[in-house]
C-alpha positions as CSV (number, residue, x, y, z in Angstrom):
1,X,76.6,20.4,-49.3
2,X,78.3,21.5,-46.1
3,X,79.7,19.1,-43.5
4,X,80.2,19.4,-39.8
5,X,83.2,17.5,-38.6
6,X,82.8,16.2,-35.0
7,X,85.4,15.5,-32.4
8,X,86.0,11.9,-33.5
9,X,86.7,13.1,-37.0
10,X,89.0,16.0,-36.1
11,X,90.8,13.8,-33.6
12,X,91.7,11.5,-36.5
13,X,92.9,14.5,-38.5
14,X,95.3,15.3,-35.6
15,X,96.9,11.8,-35.6
16,X,100.4,11.4,-36.9
17,X,99.0,9.2,-39.7
18,X,95.3,10.0,-40.3
19,X,93.0,7.6,-42.1
20,X,93.7,7.7,-45.9
21,X,90.0,7.5,-46.5
22,X,89.4,10.6,-44.3
23,X,92.2,12.6,-46.0
24,X,90.8,11.7,-49.5
25,X,87.3,12.9,-48.5
26,X,88.5,16.1,-46.9
27,X,90.6,17.0,-49.9
28,X,87.6,16.5,-52.1
29,X,85.4,19.0,-50.2
30,X,85.9,22.7,-50.7
31,X,87.2,24.5,-47.6
32,X,84.0,26.6,-47.7
33,X,82.0,23.5,-47.0
34,X,84.1,22.2,-44.1
35,X,82.9,23.2,-40.6
36,X,83.3,22.1,-37.0
37,X,81.3,23.2,-34.0
38,X,82.3,25.4,-31.2
39,X,81.4,22.3,-29.0
40,X,84.1,20.2,-30.8
41,X,86.6,23.0,-30.4
42,X,86.0,23.0,-26.7
43,X,86.3,19.2,-26.4
44,X,89.6,19.2,-28.3
45,X,91.1,22.1,-26.2
46,X,90.0,20.3,-23.0
47,X,91.7,17.1,-24.1
48,X,94.9,19.0,-24.8
49,X,94.8,20.8,-21.4
50,X,94.2,17.5,-19.6
51,X,97.2,15.9,-21.4
52,X,99.4,18.9,-20.6
53,X,100.6,18.7,-24.2
54,X,101.7,22.1,-25.6
55,X,102.3,20.5,-29.0
56,X,98.8,19.1,-29.2
57,X,97.4,22.4,-28.2
58,X,99.3,24.1,-31.0
59,X,98.1,21.5,-33.5
60,X,94.5,22.1,-32.4
61,X,94.8,25.8,-32.7
62,X,96.3,25.5,-36.2
63,X,93.5,23.0,-37.2
64,X,90.8,25.3,-35.8
65,X,92.2,28.2,-37.7
66,X,92.0,26.3,-40.9
67,X,88.3,25.4,-40.6
68,X,85.1,27.3,-40.2
69,X,83.6,27.1,-36.7
70,X,79.8,26.9,-36.4
71,X,78.4,28.6,-33.3
72,X,75.9,27.4,-30.8
73,X,73.3,30.0,-31.7
74,X,69.6,30.6,-31.3
75,X,68.6,28.2,-34.2
76,X,70.9,25.5,-32.6
77,X,69.3,26.2,-29.2
78,X,65.9,25.7,-30.7
79,X,66.9,22.5,-32.4
80,X,68.5,21.3,-29.2
81,X,65.2,21.8,-27.3
82,X,63.3,19.8,-29.9
83,X,65.9,17.0,-29.8
84,X,66.1,16.9,-26.1
85,X,62.3,16.7,-25.8
86,X,62.0,13.9,-28.4
87,X,64.9,11.9,-29.9
88,X,67.6,12.6,-27.3
89,X,66.2,12.6,-23.9
90,X,69.0,10.5,-22.4
91,X,71.9,11.5,-24.7
92,X,75.0,13.3,-23.6
93,X,74.5,17.1,-23.7
94,X,77.5,17.8,-25.9
95,X,76.4,15.2,-28.5
96,X,72.9,16.7,-28.6
97,X,74.4,20.2,-29.0
98,X,76.5,19.0,-31.9
99,X,73.5,17.4,-33.6
100,X,71.5,20.5,-33.0
101,X,74.1,22.7,-34.7
102,X,74.1,20.3,-37.7
103,X,70.4,20.2,-38.0
104,X,69.9,24.0,-37.5
105,X,72.4,24.8,-40.2
106,X,71.6,22.0,-42.6
107,X,75.0,20.3,-42.2
108,X,75.8,16.6,-42.8
109,X,77.5,15.4,-39.5
110,X,80.7,13.6,-40.2
111,X,81.4,11.3,-37.3
112,X,83.0,8.0,-36.5
113,X,80.3,7.5,-33.9
114,X,77.3,7.1,-36.1
115,X,75.6,4.8,-33.6
116,X,75.4,7.7,-31.1
117,X,73.6,9.9,-33.6
118,X,71.6,7.4,-35.6
119,X,68.4,8.0,-33.6
120,X,68.1,11.7,-34.6
121,X,65.5,11.6,-37.4
122,X,66.4,15.0,-39.0
123,X,70.2,14.4,-38.9
124,X,72.3,13.3,-42.0
125,X,75.3,11.3,-41.0
126,X,78.5,10.1,-42.8
127,X,81.5,8.3,-41.5
128,X,84.7,9.1,-43.5
129,X,87.1,7.1,-41.4
130,X,85.7,3.5,-41.1
131,X,84.8,1.5,-44.2
């Protein structure tokens, strides 16, 4: 099973002392099954630019280089349209795009923000940070 790590999950990875539960789960998953989305990469890079923190930017670039990045492609665009028309009419666009990538590519979305994504019927969710 492949997993899509969202911004809340990768932000935790970037902490000086990440969640032990998250580290255990990540080390138990083959690197070939660990993905993030191009949307998450853009959110992380934007946060580093806003903070004007070159060290954080370097950490993000290293992290992104170590994980597979799922694109926002035609299947994701089609899933986005279905979600936006049904389950996610009022949701944040970035969140819907991340969910669409997960659905289109049959990923389980790993997020700390399960309440944001719980209304998406086709989406599998896991939280590897909070008990």
